[in-house]
All heavy atoms as a GROMACS GRO file, in nm:
protein
  454
    1MET      N    1   0.460  -0.610   5.948
    1MET     CA    2   0.560  -0.639   5.849
    1MET      C    3   0.498  -0.711   5.728
    1MET      O    4   0.541  -0.690   5.616
    1MET     CB    5   0.669  -0.724   5.913
    1MET     CG    6   0.797  -0.725   5.839
    1MET     SD    7   0.867  -0.562   5.842
    1MET     CE    8   1.023  -0.596   5.778
    2LYS      N    9   0.397  -0.793   5.754
    2LYS     CA   10   0.333  -0.866   5.647
    2LYS      C   11   0.263  -0.770   5.550
    2LYS      O   12   0.268  -0.789   5.428
    2LYS     CB   13   0.235  -0.967   5.705
    2LYS     CG   14   0.174  -1.058   5.601
    2LYS     CD   15   0.086  -1.162   5.666
    2LYS     CE   16   0.031  -1.257   5.563
    2LYS     NZ   17  -0.050  -1.360   5.619
    3SER      N   18   0.197  -0.668   5.603
    3SER     CA   19   0.127  -0.573   5.515
    3SER      C   20   0.227  -0.491   5.434
    3SER      O   21   0.198  -0.452   5.321
    3SER     CB   22   0.036  -0.481   5.598
    3SER     OG   23   0.114  -0.401   5.684
    4PHE      N   24   0.345  -0.464   5.490
    4PHE     CA   25   0.448  -0.391   5.415
    4PHE      C   26   0.494  -0.473   5.294
    4PHE      O   27   0.506  -0.421   5.184
    4PHE     CB   28   0.567  -0.358   5.506
    4PHE     CG   29   0.679  -0.290   5.433
    4PHE    CD1   30   0.670  -0.157   5.399
    4PHE    CD2   31   0.793  -0.359   5.397
    4PHE    CE1   32   0.773  -0.092   5.332
    4PHE    CE2   33   0.895  -0.298   5.329
    4PHE     CZ   34   0.885  -0.162   5.296
    5LYS      N   35   0.518  -0.602   5.315
    5LYS     CA   36   0.563  -0.688   5.204
    5LYS      C   37   0.456  -0.697   5.097
    5LYS      O   38   0.488  -0.690   4.977
    5LYS     CB   39   0.597  -0.827   5.256
    5LYS     CG   40   0.724  -0.835   5.336
    5LYS     CD   41   0.752  -0.976   5.382
    5LYS     CE   42   0.875  -0.982   5.472
    5LYS     NZ   43   0.900  -1.118   5.520
    6SER      N   44   0.333  -0.713   5.138
    6SER     CA   45   0.227  -0.723   5.038
    6SER      C   46   0.210  -0.590   4.965
    6SER      O   47   0.180  -0.587   4.845
    6SER     CB   48   0.094  -0.766   5.102
    6SER     OG   49   0.050  -0.668   5.194
    7GLY      N   50   0.230  -0.478   5.034
    7GLY     CA   51   0.222  -0.349   4.970
    7GLY      C   52   0.333  -0.328   4.869
    7GLY      O   53   0.311  -0.272   4.762
    8VAL      N   54   0.453  -0.373   4.902
    8VAL     CA   55   0.563  -0.364   4.807
    8VAL      C   56   0.537  -0.449   4.684
    8VAL      O   57   0.559  -0.406   4.571
    8VAL     CB   58   0.696  -0.403   4.876
    8VAL    CG1   59   0.806  -0.421   4.773
    8VAL    CG2   60   0.736  -0.302   4.980
    9ILE      N   61   0.486  -0.568   4.707
    9ILE     CA   62   0.458  -0.657   4.593
    9ILE      C   63   0.350  -0.597   4.504
    9ILE      O   64   0.363  -0.596   4.381
    9ILE     CB   65   0.419  -0.798   4.645
    9ILE    CG1   66   0.542  -0.865   4.707
    9ILE    CG2   67   0.364  -0.883   4.532
    9ILE    CD1   68   0.511  -0.994   4.779
   10VAL      N   69   0.243  -0.547   4.566
   10VAL     CA   70   0.136  -0.484   4.487
   10VAL      C   71   0.191  -0.362   4.412
   10VAL      O   72   0.155  -0.338   4.296
   10VAL     CB   73   0.018  -0.447   4.578
   10VAL    CG1   74  -0.083  -0.359   4.506
   10VAL    CG2   75  -0.049  -0.571   4.630
   11GLY      N   76   0.276  -0.285   4.475
   11GLY     CA   77   0.334  -0.167   4.410
   11GLY      C   78   0.420  -0.204   4.290
   11GLY      O   79   0.416  -0.140   4.187
   12ILE      N   80   0.500  -0.309   4.305
   12ILE     CA   81   0.584  -0.352   4.195
   12ILE      C   82   0.500  -0.402   4.079
   12ILE      O   83   0.525  -0.369   3.961
   12ILE     CB   84   0.682  -0.461   4.243
   12ILE    CG1   85   0.788  -0.400   4.337
   12ILE    CG2   86   0.752  -0.528   4.126
   12ILE    CD1   87   0.874  -0.501   4.406
   13ILE      N   88   0.399  -0.482   4.112
   13ILE     CA   89   0.311  -0.535   4.006
   13ILE      C   90   0.237  -0.420   3.938
   13ILE      O   91   0.224  -0.416   3.815
   13ILE     CB   92   0.214  -0.640   4.063
   13ILE    CG1   93   0.292  -0.765   4.103
   13ILE    CG2   94   0.106  -0.675   3.962
   13ILE    CD1   95   0.210  -0.866   4.180
   14GLY      N   96   0.188  -0.325   4.016
   14GLY     CA   97   0.117  -0.209   3.958
   14GLY      C   98   0.208  -0.128   3.870
   14GLY      O   99   0.167  -0.083   3.762
   15SER      N  100   0.330  -0.106   3.911
   15SER     CA  101   0.425  -0.031   3.829
   15SER      C  102   0.455  -0.102   3.698
   15SER      O  103   0.467  -0.040   3.592
   15SER     CB  104   0.555  -0.008   3.906
   15SER     OG  105   0.531   0.069   4.020
   16ALA      N  106   0.470  -0.235   3.706
   16ALA     CA  107   0.496  -0.313   3.584
   16ALA      C  108   0.377  -0.303   3.488
   16ALA      O  109   0.397  -0.290   3.367
   16ALA     CB  110   0.526  -0.458   3.620
   17LEU      N  111   0.257  -0.309   3.542
   17LEU     CA  112   0.137  -0.299   3.457
   17LEU      C  113   0.128  -0.160   3.393
   17LEU      O  114   0.092  -0.150   3.274
   17LEU     CB  115   0.011  -0.330   3.538
   17LEU     CG  116  -0.005  -0.475   3.580
   17LEU    CD1  117  -0.128  -0.489   3.668
   17LEU    CD2  118  -0.017  -0.565   3.458
   18VAL      N  119   0.158  -0.057   3.467
   18VAL     CA  120   0.153   0.078   3.411
   18VAL      C  121   0.259   0.094   3.303
   18VAL      O  122   0.232   0.153   3.196
   18VAL     CB  123   0.173   0.184   3.524
   18VAL    CG1  124   0.199   0.321   3.466
   18VAL    CG2  125   0.051   0.185   3.614
   19ALA      N  126   0.377   0.040   3.324
   19ALA     CA  127   0.483   0.048   3.222
   19ALA      C  128   0.441  -0.026   3.096
   19ALA      O  129   0.463   0.022   2.984
   19ALA     CB  130   0.613  -0.009   3.276
   20ALA      N  131   0.380  -0.144   3.110
   20ALA     CA  132   0.337  -0.220   2.994
   20ALA      C  133   0.225  -0.148   2.920
   20ALA      O  134   0.225  -0.142   2.797
   20ALA     CB  135   0.291  -0.358   3.038
   21ALA      N  136   0.132  -0.090   2.994
   21ALA     CA  137   0.022  -0.018   2.930
   21ALA      C  138   0.072   0.106   2.855
   21ALA      O  139   0.024   0.134   2.746
   21ALA     CB  140  -0.082   0.022   3.036
   22SER      N  141   0.168   0.175   2.913
   22SER     CA  142   0.219   0.291   2.844
   22SER      C  143   0.299   0.254   2.721
   22SER      O  144   0.295   0.324   2.620
   22SER     CB  145   0.304   0.377   2.938
   22SER     OG  146   0.419   0.305   2.978
   23ALA      N  147   0.370   0.143   2.725
   23ALA     CA  148   0.443   0.095   2.607
   23ALA      C  149   0.346   0.058   2.495
   23ALA      O  150   0.369   0.092   2.377
   23ALA     CB  151   0.531  -0.025   2.643
   24ILE      N  152   0.240  -0.009   2.528
   24ILE     CA  153   0.140  -0.048   2.427
   24ILE      C  154   0.073   0.075   2.371
   24ILE      O  155   0.050   0.087   2.249
   24ILE     CB  156   0.038  -0.145   2.488
   24ILE    CG1  157   0.105  -0.279   2.517
   24ILE    CG2  158  -0.081  -0.165   2.396
   24ILE    CD1  159   0.020  -0.375   2.595
   25SER      N  160   0.039   0.171   2.456
   25SER     CA  161  -0.024   0.295   2.412
   25SER      C  162   0.069   0.372   2.319
   25SER      O  163   0.024   0.425   2.216
   25SER     CB  164  -0.060   0.380   2.532
   25SER     OG  165  -0.109   0.504   2.492
   26TYR      N  166   0.197   0.381   2.352
   26TYR     CA  167   0.294   0.451   2.266
   26TYR      C  168   0.304   0.382   2.131
   26TYR      O  169   0.308   0.450   2.028
   26TYR     CB  170   0.431   0.451   2.336
   26TYR     CG  171   0.540   0.515   2.254
   26TYR    CD1  172   0.550   0.652   2.245
   26TYR    CD2  173   0.632   0.436   2.185
   26TYR    CE1  174   0.649   0.713   2.171
   26TYR    CE2  175   0.732   0.496   2.111
   26TYR     CZ  176   0.739   0.634   2.102
   26TYR     OH  177   0.837   0.693   2.028
   27ARG      N  178   0.303   0.252   2.130
   27ARG     CA  179   0.310   0.179   2.003
   27ARG      C  180   0.188   0.208   1.916
   27ARG      O  181   0.201   0.228   1.796
   27ARG     CB  182   0.322   0.028   2.030
   27ARG     CG  183   0.326  -0.055   1.904
   27ARG     CD  184   0.356  -0.202   1.936
   27ARG     NE  185   0.334  -0.289   1.824
   27ARG     CZ  186   0.416  -0.298   1.720
   27ARG    NH1  187   0.523  -0.226   1.715
   27ARG    NH2  188   0.387  -0.382   1.621
   28GLN      N  189   0.071   0.212   1.980
   28GLN     CA  190  -0.052   0.235   1.903
   28GLN      C  191  -0.061   0.378   1.851
   28GLN      O  192  -0.115   0.400   1.743
   28GLN     CB  193  -0.173   0.205   1.992
   28GLN     CG  194  -0.191   0.060   2.029
   28GLN     CD  195  -0.222  -0.028   1.909
   28GLN    OE1  196  -0.290   0.013   1.816
   28GLN    NE2  197  -0.170  -0.150   1.912
   29THR      N  198  -0.013   0.475   1.929
   29THR     CA  199  -0.032   0.614   1.889
   29THR      C  200   0.083   0.673   1.810
   29THR      O  201   0.064   0.770   1.736
   29THR     CB  202  -0.055   0.703   2.014
   29THR    OG1  203   0.056   0.689   2.101
   29THR    CG2  204  -0.183   0.663   2.086
   30VAL      N  205   0.203   0.618   1.822
   30VAL     CA  206   0.318   0.677   1.756
   30VAL      C  207   0.378   0.586   1.649
   30VAL      O  208   0.397   0.627   1.534
   30VAL     CB  209   0.427   0.716   1.859
   30VAL    CG1  210   0.551   0.768   1.789
   30VAL    CG2  211   0.374   0.816   1.958
   31ILE      N  212   0.409   0.464   1.682
   31ILE     CA  213   0.482   0.377   1.593
   31ILE      C  214   0.397   0.327   1.476
   31ILE      O  215   0.437   0.333   1.361
   31ILE     CB  216   0.545   0.261   1.670
   31ILE    CG1  217   0.649   0.316   1.769
   31ILE    CG2  218   0.608   0.159   1.577
   31ILE    CD1  219   0.709   0.212   1.860
   32LYS      N  220   0.278   0.276   1.506
   32LYS     CA  221   0.193   0.222   1.399
   32LYS      C  222   0.152   0.327   1.296
   32LYS      O  223   0.160   0.299   1.175
   32LYS     CB  224   0.071   0.152   1.457
   32LYS     CG  225   0.101   0.014   1.507
   32LYS     CD  226  -0.025  -0.064   1.534
   32LYS     CE  227   0.011  -0.206   1.576
   32LYS     NZ  228  -0.109  -0.286   1.592
   33PRO      N  229   0.111   0.448   1.335
   33PRO     CA  230   0.081   0.548   1.231
   33PRO      C  231   0.204   0.585   1.147
   33PRO      O  232   0.190   0.609   1.025
   33PRO     CB  233   0.032   0.670   1.311
   33PRO     CG  234  -0.022   0.613   1.436
   33PRO     CD  235   0.066   0.495   1.467
   34ALA      N  236   0.322   0.588   1.206
   34ALA     CA  237   0.441   0.617   1.130
   34ALA      C  238   0.471   0.507   1.030
   34ALA      O  239   0.507   0.534   0.913
   34ALA     CB  240   0.562   0.636   1.223
   35GLN      N  241   0.452   0.382   1.069
   35GLN     CA  242   0.472   0.271   0.977
   35GLN      C  243   0.369   0.275   0.864
   35GLN      O  244   0.402   0.250   0.749
   35GLN     CB  245   0.462   0.138   1.052
   35GLN     CG  246   0.579   0.108   1.140
   35GLN     CD  247   0.561  -0.020   1.221
   35GLN    OE1  248   0.449  -0.072   1.232
   35GLN    NE2  249   0.669  -0.070   1.274
   36LYS      N  250   0.246   0.308   0.899
   36LYS     CA  251   0.140   0.316   0.798
   36LYS      C  252   0.168   0.426   0.698
   36LYS      O  253   0.150   0.410   0.578
   36LYS     CB  254   0.005   0.337   0.865
   36LYS     CG  255  -0.112   0.323   0.771
   36LYS     CD  256  -0.243   0.339   0.844
   36LYS     CE  257  -0.274   0.212   0.918
   36LYS     NZ  258  -0.411   0.212   0.976
   37ALA      N  259   0.218   0.541   0.747
   37ALA     CA  260   0.251   0.653   0.658
   37ALA      C  261   0.366   0.614   0.566
   37ALA      O  262   0.367   0.650   0.448
   37ALA     CB  263   0.285   0.776   0.740
   38GLU      N  264   0.465   0.543   0.620
   38GLU     CA  265   0.578   0.500   0.538
   38GLU      C  266   0.534   0.402   0.430
   38GLU      O  267   0.578   0.412   0.314
   38GLU     CB  268   0.684   0.437   0.627
   38GLU     CG  269   0.810   0.401   0.554
   38GLU     CD  270   0.916   0.342   0.646
   38GLU    OE1  271   0.915   0.372   0.766
   38GLU    OE2  272   1.000   0.266   0.596
   39GLU      N  273   0.447   0.309   0.463
   39GLU     CA  274   0.396   0.215   0.364
   39GLU      C  275   0.318   0.287   0.256
   39GLU      O  276   0.329   0.256   0.138
   39GLU     CB  277   0.308   0.111   0.433
   39GLU     CG  278   0.384   0.013   0.518
   39GLU     CD  279   0.292  -0.077   0.599
   39GLU    OE1  280   0.168  -0.064   0.586
   39GLU    OE2  281   0.344  -0.160   0.676
   40HIS      N  282   0.238   0.388   0.296
   40HIS     CA  283   0.161   0.465   0.199
   40HIS      C  284   0.255   0.542   0.106
   40HIS      O  285   0.232   0.548  -0.015
   40HIS     CB  286   0.067   0.560   0.272
   40HIS     CG  287  -0.012   0.648   0.180
   40HIS    ND1  288  -0.111   0.599   0.099
   40HIS    CD2  289  -0.004   0.780   0.153
   40HIS    CE1  290  -0.162   0.696   0.027
   40HIS    NE2  291  -0.098   0.809   0.059
   41HIS      N  292   0.360   0.599   0.162
   41HIS     CA  293   0.457   0.674   0.080
   41HIS      C  294   0.523   0.580  -0.022
   41HIS      O  295   0.541   0.615  -0.138
   41HIS     CB  296   0.564   0.738   0.168
   41HIS     CG  297   0.673   0.802   0.092
   41HIS    ND1  298   0.658   0.918   0.021
   41HIS    CD2  299   0.803   0.764   0.072
   41HIS    CE1  300   0.771   0.949  -0.037
   41HIS    NE2  301   0.862   0.858  -0.008
   42ASP      N  302   0.560   0.460   0.022
   42ASP     CA  303   0.623   0.365  -0.070
   42ASP      C  304   0.528   0.326  -0.183
   42ASP      O  305   0.566   0.316  -0.298
   42ASP     CB  306   0.667   0.240   0.007
   42ASP     CG  307   0.783   0.265   0.101
   42ASP    OD1  308   0.851   0.370   0.084
   42ASP    OD2  309   0.804   0.182   0.191
   43GLU      N  310   0.401   0.305  -0.146
   43GLU     CA  311   0.302   0.267  -0.247
   43GLU      C  312   0.281   0.379  -0.349
   43GLU      O  313   0.278   0.355  -0.470
   43GLU     CB  314   0.170   0.234  -0.178
   43GLU     CG  315   0.060   0.188  -0.272
   43GLU     CD  316  -0.066   0.154  -0.198
   43GLU    OE1  317  -0.057   0.109  -0.083
   43GLU    OE2  318  -0.174   0.172  -0.257
   44VAL      N  319   0.272   0.502  -0.302
   44VAL     CA  320   0.253   0.616  -0.391
   44VAL      C  321   0.377   0.634  -0.480
   44VAL      O  322   0.365   0.666  -0.597
   44VAL     CB  323   0.223   0.742  -0.309
   44VAL    CG1  324   0.227   0.866  -0.395
   44VAL    CG2  325   0.086   0.730  -0.243
   45SER      N  326   0.494   0.613  -0.424
   45SER     CA  327   0.618   0.626  -0.499
   45SER      C  328   0.622   0.521  -0.612
   45SER      O  329   0.661   0.552  -0.725
   45SER     CB  330   0.739   0.612  -0.409
   45SER     OG  331   0.856   0.619  -0.483
   46LYS      N  332   0.584   0.400  -0.580
   46LYS     CA  333   0.579   0.294  -0.682
   46LYS      C  334   0.484   0.331  -0.794
   46LYS      O  335   0.511   0.309  -0.912
   46LYS     CB  336   0.541   0.160  -0.620
   46LYS     CG  337   0.648   0.099  -0.535
   46LYS     CD  338   0.599  -0.031  -0.473
   46LYS     CE  339   0.700  -0.090  -0.376
   46LYS     NZ  340   0.649  -0.212  -0.312
   47GLN      N  341   0.368   0.385  -0.756
   47GLN     CA  342   0.270   0.424  -0.858
   47GLN      C  343   0.327   0.536  -0.945
   47GLN      O  344   0.306   0.537  -1.067
   47GLN     CB  345   0.141   0.470  -0.792
   47GLN     CG  346   0.062   0.358  -0.728
   47GLN     CD  347  -0.059   0.410  -0.652
   47GLN    OE1  348  -0.080   0.531  -0.640
   47GLN    NE2  349  -0.140   0.319  -0.601
   48ALA      N  350   0.398   0.629  -0.886
   48ALA     CA  351   0.455   0.740  -0.962
   48ALA      C  352   0.561   0.690  -1.059
   48ALA      O  353   0.570   0.736  -1.173
   48ALA     CB  354   0.514   0.845  -0.868
   49ILE      N  355   0.640   0.593  -1.015
   49ILE     CA  356   0.742   0.535  -1.104
   49ILE      C  357   0.676   0.467  -1.222
   49ILE      O  358   0.716   0.482  -1.337
   49ILE     CB  359   0.832   0.438  -1.025
   49ILE    CG1  360   0.919   0.514  -0.926
   49ILE    CG2  361   0.920   0.357  -1.119
   49ILE    CD1  362   0.992   0.426  -0.828
   50ARG      N  363   0.571   0.389  -1.193
   50ARG     CA  364   0.500   0.319  -1.302
   50ARG      C  365   0.442   0.420  -1.402
   50ARG      O  366   0.448   0.400  -1.522
   50ARG     CB  367   0.389   0.232  -1.244
   50ARG     CG  368   0.438   0.099  -1.200
   50ARG     CD  369   0.323   0.006  -1.166
   50ARG     NE  370   0.336  -0.026  -1.025
   50ARG     CZ  371   0.245  -0.010  -0.932
   50ARG    NH1  372   0.126   0.036  -0.963
   50ARG    NH2  373   0.267  -0.040  -0.807
   51ARG      N  374   0.383   0.526  -1.350
   51ARG     CA  375   0.322   0.626  -1.439
   51ARG      C  376   0.429   0.697  -1.524
   51ARG      O  377   0.405   0.723  -1.642
   51ARG     CB  378   0.245   0.729  -1.359
   51ARG     CG  379   0.117   0.673  -1.302
   51ARG     CD  380   0.043   0.774  -1.222
   51ARG     NE  381  -0.075   0.714  -1.157
   51ARG     CZ  382  -0.127   0.755  -1.045
   51ARG    NH1  383  -0.073   0.857  -0.979
   51ARG    NH2  384  -0.232   0.695  -0.995
   52SER      N  385   0.544   0.727  -1.463
   52SER     CA  386   0.647   0.796  -1.541
   52SER      C  387   0.705   0.704  -1.646
   52SER      O  388   0.740   0.749  -1.756
   52SER     CB  389   0.756   0.849  -1.448
   52SER     OG  390   0.831   0.743  -1.392
   53ILE      N  391   0.721   0.577  -1.615
   53ILE     CA  392   0.768   0.483  -1.716
   53ILE      C  393   0.666   0.465  -1.827
   53ILE      O  394   0.702   0.459  -1.944
   53ILE     CB  395   0.801   0.347  -1.648
   53ILE    CG1  396   0.924   0.362  -1.559
   53ILE    CG2  397   0.825   0.239  -1.752
   53ILE    CD1  398   0.952   0.240  -1.473
   54ALA      N  399   0.539   0.461  -1.788
   54ALA     CA  400   0.435   0.447  -1.889
   54ALA      C  401   0.430   0.568  -1.982
   54ALA      O  402   0.397   0.557  -2.099
   54ALA     CB  403   0.299   0.426  -1.821
   55ALA      N  404   0.464   0.683  -1.931
   55ALA     CA  405   0.463   0.804  -2.013
   55ALA      C  406   0.596   0.824  -2.086
   55ALA      O  407   0.613   0.927  -2.152
   55ALA     CB  408   0.435   0.925  -1.925
   56HIS      N  409   0.690   0.730  -2.072
   56HIS     CA  410   0.821   0.736  -2.135
   56HIS      C  411   0.898   0.861  -2.094
   56HIS      O  412   0.963   0.925  -2.174
   56HIS     CB  413   0.810   0.729  -2.288
   56HIS     CG  414   0.739   0.608  -2.335
   56HIS    ND1  415   0.793   0.484  -2.324
   56HIS    CD2  416   0.618   0.592  -2.389
   56HIS    CE1  417   0.708   0.397  -2.374
   56HIS    NE2  418   0.600   0.458  -2.413
   57GLN      N  419   0.887   0.893  -1.965
   57GLN     CA  420   0.958   1.009  -1.914
   57GLN      C  421   1.054   0.964  -1.805
   57GLN      O  422   1.031   0.863  -1.738
   57GLN     CB  423   0.861   1.110  -1.856
   57GLN     CG  424   0.766   1.168  -1.956
   57GLN     CD  425   0.661   1.256  -1.890
   57GLN    OE1  426   0.654   1.261  -1.769
   57GLN    NE2  427   0.585   1.327  -1.970
   58ALA      N  428   1.155   1.043  -1.782
   58ALA     CA  429   1.245   1.015  -1.672
   58ALA      C  430   1.176   1.053  -1.542
   58ALA      O  431   1.090   1.140  -1.539
   58ALA     CB  432   1.373   1.093  -1.688
   59ARG      N  433   1.214   0.985  -1.438
   59ARG     CA  434   1.152   1.014  -1.308
   59ARG      C  435   1.197   1.147  -1.253
   59ARG      O  436   1.125   1.215  -1.183
   59ARG     CB  437   1.185   0.901  -1.209
   59ARG     CG  438   1.121   0.921  -1.076
   59ARG     CD  439   1.140   0.804  -0.987
   59ARG     NE  440   1.074   0.830  -0.860
   59ARG     CZ  441   1.111   0.785  -0.744
   59ARG    NH1  442   1.215   0.708  -0.736
   59ARG    NH2  443   1.045   0.814  -0.636
   60PHE      N  444   1.320   1.188  -1.283
   60PHE     CA  445   1.372   1.311  -1.226
   60PHE      C  446   1.380   1.420  -1.326
   60PHE      O  447   1.403   1.412  -1.440
   60PHE     CB  448   1.511   1.286  -1.164
   60PHE     CG  449   1.505   1.186  -1.052
   60PHE    CD1  450   1.547   1.056  -1.072
   60PHE    CD2  451   1.456   1.223  -0.928
   60PHE    CE1  452   1.543   0.964  -0.970
   60PHE    CE2  453   1.451   1.132  -0.825
   60PHE     CZ  454   1.495   1.002  -0.845
   0.00000   0.00000   0.00000
């Protein structure tokens, strides 16, 4: 019975570690690149607005 309890505890801890690792991996591979792309888009949009204003043209 003692080995069963320790096996359950090890299994729960292992499952928690796998869940945490997969969450961190998902954040690194999906969320951060999307945020970086959005920031880049905003920066490029600001530059385009500045250039259109400098050229005395409407943005649209």
